[in-house]
N, C-alpha and C positions, 0 to 999 in steps of 0.2 A: 777399247782404249789401249793405246800403246804406252808402255812404261817410259818415263823420261830419264835420260842419262844426265844427272845433275852436273857431271864434270864437264859436259859440252855446252852448257848454257852460257849465254852472253849476259852477264849480270849487271844491272844498275842498282846502286844502293842509294835509297832516298831517306833523308833525315829532316824532320821538321819539328820545331817547337815555337809556338806563338808566344808573344809577350802578353797576350790578353788573358783574362781570367779563366777562359775555357781550358787553357793548357797549363794552369798553375801546378797541377799534380803530375804532369808528364815528365819523363826523363829528359835531362839536358841533351843537347845535340851530341856532345862528346860521349855521353853514356850510351846514346843510340848507336853511334858508330862502333863503340866497343862491343855492343850486343850484336851488331852486324858481323863483326869479325868472328865472334863465337859461333854464329849461325853458319858462316862460311866454312869454318873448321869442322863443324858437326856434319854438314852435308857434303864435305869435300868439294866445294865449289871452286871454279877457276877464278883467277883474279878479277876484281870488279872492273868492268869497262869504264864506268863513270861513278863518281861519288857526288851526290847532290845534297847540299845543305842550305837551309834557309829558315829565317825567323819571320814567317808570315802566317796569318790566319787563313784557314782553308774554307771559311764560311762562304766567301764570295768567289765567283769564278774569274779566271783571267788575271789574277793579281800576283801570281807566283812565278817569277822568271825561271827559277831552277826546275820547277815542275814542268813548265812549258818546254824547256830545253830537253828534258828527259823524254817527253812525249814525242818530240820531233825525231829523236834518235830511235825510238820504238817504231815510228812510221817508216823510217829508212831501213829498218832491219838491223841496226847496229846494236840494239838491246832486245832480248826476247824473254827476260825474266827480271823480277824486281825483288830485292831484299829490303825489308823495312821492319822496324820494331813491332808496330801494330798497323793493321789495315787502315785505321782512321787517320794515320799520318799522311796517306795519299790523298784523301778527299773527305770533306765534311758537307759538300753541297752535291745535289743530285745530278747536276750537269756534268761535272768532271768525274763524279763517281760512275755515271752512266758510260762515259768514254772508256774508263778503265775496264768496266764489265764487258763492253762490246769487244775491246781488244783481247780480253781473256777468252771470251766465248768463241771468237773467230780464230784463235790460235796464234795470233801475233804475239801475245804474251803467253808463254808456255807454263809459267808458274809465278805465283806471288808468295814469297816465303817470309813468314813472320816468326817471332820467337816461340810461338806455341801452336802454329798451324800452317799448312801449305794449301793454297787455293789453286785448283787445276781447272782447265777449260771444261771438263765434263762435270764439274761440281754444280750443284744447284745455286744459281746466281742470287737467290733470295738471301742466302747466308751472308754473302759478301755485301749485298745492298744494306742488310741490317747493320753490319759492321760500320759501313760508311755513315749511316743515319743515326745510330744510337748515341754517338757523341753529341750531335746537334740536339737530339731529344733530351739528353742529360742536361745540357746547358739551359734549354727552355724550362725544364722542370726545376732546375736549381734556381733560376731567376724568379720563378713563381713562388717557390718556397722561401727564398730570401726576402722577397717583398712582403709575403704574408707574415714572416717573423718580424720584419721592421714595423709593419702596421700594428701588430699585436703589442709590440714594445711601446710604440707611440701612444696607443690607447691607454697604456698604463702610466703615461706621463713622462716617458724618457725618450729623447731622440737617439738614433743609432749612431755608432761611431765614437770617435774621441769626444770627451766632454768639452763643452765650451769653456773658455778661460773664466776662471772664478769657481769652477766646479771640477770634480775629479771622478774618474771611473772607479767603482768599487771592485777591486781586484780579488775580493774574497768570493765573488760570484764567478761562475763559469763564463768563458768568453762568449759573447753574443747575447748574454742574459744579464749583463752587468748594469746595475743601477748607478745613479750619480750620488756623490756626496759633496758637501760644501767645502770649498778650498778656503780654510779660515784665514790664510795669509793674503790671498789675492782678491777675494770677493769684496772685503771692505774697501780696498783700494779702488776697485772698479765702481763701487757705489759712490765714492767720493768724486771720481771722474765724471760720472753721469750728473751728479748734483752741481758740479762746477759748470758744466755746459748748460744745464737748465737755468742757472742763475743769470746767464746772458753776459757775464763779465769776463769769460775766458774763451779764447779761440782754440781750435784744435791743436795748433802749434804750442800754445801755452800749456794746455793740458798734457801734451806729449812731454814737454820739458819737465813738468812737475812729476810725471809718472816715472821717467827714467832717472832723473837727478835726485828727487826727494824721496819718492816712494820706492824706487828701485824695482819696478814691476818687471818680472821675467815670465817667460813661458815655462810650463812644467817640464821637468827633465824626463826624456824618454831614452830608449836604448841608443838611437842614432841621431836624435835631434832634441831641441829644446834646451832650456836652461839659460837662454840669452835674454837680454833686455828686449822689450817689445819694439816693433818697428813703428814708424810714423803712421803707415796705412792701417795698422792694427787698431789705432785709436778710433778711426772712423768705423771700422768693423764692429767694435764694441758699442759705439754710440748708436749704430743702426740695428743692433741685434735685439729682437723682440723677446728673447729668452729671459732677459733680466726683468721683463714685465710679467713673466709667467706664461707665455704662449710661444709656440713654435709651429713651423709649417713643414709638412712632409708630403711629397707627391700632390702639391696644390691643396692640401687639406690642413685646416687649422686644428691644433691640439693644445690642450692645457697642460702645463708642466705639473709634475707630481706635487701634491700638496705637502709632501715631506720636505720640499725645497723652498727656500724663501724667495719672495719677490722684492727686489730692491728698489724698483720704481713701479708706478701704476701704468696701465695701458694708456691712459690719457697723457701721462708724461712721455711715454714712448712716441706717441703720435706727435706730441709737441716738439720733441727732438727732431723727428723727420721733417716737420714743417720748417724748423729753424735751419736745418741743413739745406733744404731745398731753396730757401730764401737767399742763402749765401751764393747760389749760382746765378742770381739775378745780375744784370749789368751794373757795373759801378763806374762812375765817371771820374772819381778822384781816389787817391790813396789816403786822403785825410779823413779822419773820423768825424762824422756829423751827428748831431743829436737825434734827428728824427728819421734818418735813413733806415728803411726797413720797417718803420712803424707807420708810414703814411702811404696810402694808395689812392688810385682814382676809383670812382664808383664801379668801374668795370674790372677792378683788380689789377690795373696797370701799375707798374713800379714808378714811384715818384722819387727821383734821385736828387742829389745835392750838387750844385755847382759852387765851389768855394773860391772866392776871390781874396787873395792875399796882397795887400798893398803897403808901401812904405812912403812916408813923407821925408824927403831928404833935408839936410841942413840948408840946401840951396832953395828950399821951399817947393821943389818939384815932387809931384806925387806920381808913382809908377807901380806897375804890377811886379812883385818881387819874385814870382815863380820863375825858375830856370834863369835867374839873373844873379850876377855876383857884384855888379857895379851900377851906380846911378847912370841912366842913359844920358842925362844932361851934363852933369859936371864930372862924371867919370870916377868919383870916389868909391872905394870898396864899401859894400853895404855894412860889413862888420866894423868899419872905421868911422861911420857916420856919427856925429855928435848928437846925442839926444834924439835918435830917430823915433818917429811915431808910426807904430804898426797898426794897420787896419785890417779887419777880418770880416768879410761879408759872406753869408751863405744864402743861396737862392735855390729853391726847389722847383722842379719842373717834371712834366710827364716824359719819361725817357723813351718809351716806344713811339710816341707821337713825333718827337724830335728826330728819331732815327729814320722815320718815314718822310722827313723833311716837311712835316705839317707845322702849321703855326701853333706855337705853344705860349702859355703865360707862365709867369714866375711869381713865387710868393717868398718874401723875405723871412728868414728864420725867426726874427724878432716878432713878427705878426703871429706866427704859429705859437710861440711861447706865450704871448699876450692872451691869445684865445684859450690856450690850455690852462693857464693860470686862473683866468676868470672862470672857466668851467669847473675846475676843481674846487675853487674857493666857494662857489655857489652850491656845489653838489656833494662834495666829499669831505671837506675839512671838518674835523672834530676838535673840541678842546681836550686837554689832557685828562681832565676829570671825567668827561663823558667816555673817553676811550677806556679808562680804567674801570668804570662801571660796566661797560660792555664786556670787557675781558673777564671780570668776576662772574657775570651772568653766563657767559659762554662756558666757563668752567663748571658752573652749577648745572647747566643744561647737559653737559657731557656726563657728569656724575649720575644724573637721573637716567640718562640714556643707557649707561652701563648697567644700572640695576634692571631696567626694562629688558635689556638684551639678555641678561642672565636668565630671567624668567622665560623669555621667548625661546632661548637656546635650549633650556631644559625640555620644553614641549616639542622642540624639533628633533631632539636626539634620537627618539625611537624611529622616526621616519627615516633619518639619515642611516641608521643601522640597518633598516630593512632594505634600503636601496643599495648599500654596500654589499649586503648578502646576495642580492640579485646579481650584482656585478660579478661576485665570486662564482656564482652558479654559471653565469654566461661564459666566464673564462674557462671553467671546467668543461662545459659543453663544446667550446671551440677546440680545446686540447683533445677531447675525445672524438672530434670529427662529427658531432651531432648537428652543428650549424656551420655554414661557410663564413668566410671573412667579411663579406659585404653585409650579411644579415647581422653578424656580431657587431660590426661597426655601427650600423643603424640603431640597434637596440642600446648599445653602450652610450652613443651620443645622446639619446633620449634621457637615459638615466643621469648622465653627467649634467644635462641641462637642469633637471630637477634638483640635483645636488647643489649646483651653482646657485640656484634661487634660494635653497634652504640655508646654505652657508653664507650667502650675501643677500639677505632679504631686502636690504635698503640700499644696495649698491655701495657698500662701504669700502670699496677699494681706495677711494680718495679719503685722505685724512681731513675731514671737514673742520675739525678742531684747529689744526694748524693753519688751514686756509683762512678761517675766520679771524684768528689772532693776527695773522700776517696782514689781512685787510685792515684791521683796526690800527695796527702799527703804521700802516701806510697813510692813513688819514691824518695822523699827527705829524708825519715827516714830509709829506708831499710838497707843502708850500716852501719849506726851507730848501729842499733839493732843487726845486724849479728856480728859486731865487739865487742860490749861492753854490749849488752843486757843480762838480766837474762833469764833463760830457759823459764819462763812463758811469758816473752816479745816476745821471738822468736816464741813460739807456737801461741801466739795471732796474730803475724804477718803472720804466715802461714795460720791461719784461715781466716784472711782478704784477703790474696792473693788468696785463693781458689785453689791453684795449688797442684799437687801431684808429688812427685818424684817417678821414676820408676827405679828399679835396677834388672838387669838380671844376677847378680853375676859376671859380667864383666864390663859393662858400665852403668853409671848413665845417666838418661835423665829426662826431666821435661815436664809434660803435664799441660797446662794452661787452665783456664776457658776462655770463649769467650771474655769478656771485656779486660782482661789482654793481651790476644793474639793479639787483635786488636790494643792495644796501642803499643805493641812491633813491630807489622807489620808496623804501622805508622811511628815509629821512624826509623826503618830500611830502609823504603822507602825514608824517608827524607835524610838519609845518602847517599843513592844511588843517589838521585837527586843532592845532593851537598856533596861531600866527606869531605869538611871542617866543616860540621855541627857536633858539638860535644855537645849533650844535657846536659852533666854534667858540661860543661864549659861555657855555654852561659851566658853572662853578660848583654848585651843590647838587649832587645827584641822589640825595636821599629822598625818601618818600614825602618829606616835609616840603619839598620844593614844588609849589603849585604848578609852575610852568612845565616842569619836567614830569610830574607824576602822571598826568593824563595821557602822555604819549609813550610811556614805558611799554605797554602791550604791543604797540605798533612796531617799535624797534626790536623787541624780542622776537616777534613773528618774522620780521625781515631778515 
């Protein structure tokens, strides 16, 4: 081998720092050029023929223009040596790494000079190939380790990254292992927002106005961001987030939020919100609010929309549609100056998808729907105030008995729960010690969590049946008055609470009830069958002395 005269080399200086995670720990380009100057002074190199700088990843080939320009100058003989901070600045993929190795082996590149080593043509190429590949291998291993850590954290009930609005990261723990805490300021506000939407009485815009003007909801303050009022889009992010129901998804896997953190809605409520949001993307024919829009469908689930006709009878006795008009078409008088105008409002419902396809459709007037619904509820749902109060007293008694039963059952379940928690602790230790892999750990923990879920929720008590039952009873005493005299928004709120859907096949109206309402109706109907004199809307005395009522009590309590 012939010694190389460093003073006669034609040097190209290459500097690269990607914006991707792989180069987060690398020197900045300015620092790399400073290091190159130090190398040049140490080896007494001649001035650089070219200095190449770029912020590109070297994982893929052919995407770095400055690298390609340097390679062309090497092919032409304008450059025969390279100075760079580390060899992996030149390449992280084997194609371009192979080109560098070939040029070095053939002598076209006489030396590659880094801050801690010089690579010569006669050196073992394996050393240089390892330099090129070890960065890529580090990224791969880092990715696997990060995902493993995220999976472990998720299995403990905590998503990775910044805590969702309403929660805070516990900064007393080390970074990467931080649990969540309740944000006592923001979580109650978010709970109220979710309940407002679930009531059916508030739109996203109204909830946003309340959140920023009344509640003053802001994002948490961080070093460079946060501390500002939430944006409009953040309202819908909150509404759609399952974390508030106690579950989250990571890498397409469902996890349960840590039991140390509260659930402010149930999973059923979460799915209800998603259904309510999706229904708001259905076609709307008018900007006017109609009573049954969104609560009536075809047997095939097609949207039944409302066509609202607004008319005015002028003082000249001419009747005309008032939409998009400011004057009477016959006499020309301004609508706002008509003496004693008579306003008419008609709402007709029709199958929107069918009409869009230009198929023949039939219409049903809103009054007919109201007549049907009023008749249905009076026959099946209406209770007297006395009967409603009796039901609520007995609901409270049943709840008290259930609490006592639960305490006894809970005491018997406690040892089993403690055993399962101990098994989870041992599995976590085995994972930390490398005795089992992440997939086996996940499978075993999922099985234990399933058993714990059944033990902690033996009768699926995520839903507050006590509140649901009381709301149902309240509804039976209010429903007739709301149908008769309530505003449109009151009627829509009633339908939301009722949870029922009207079905119209263009001939017959029908109603499909949610399970709790249907059970109540079935119970009342069975009570009537048991005693034909039983009339729930007329019951006055609900004591055991009431012969008519006494023999149907067990049926109602069972329902």
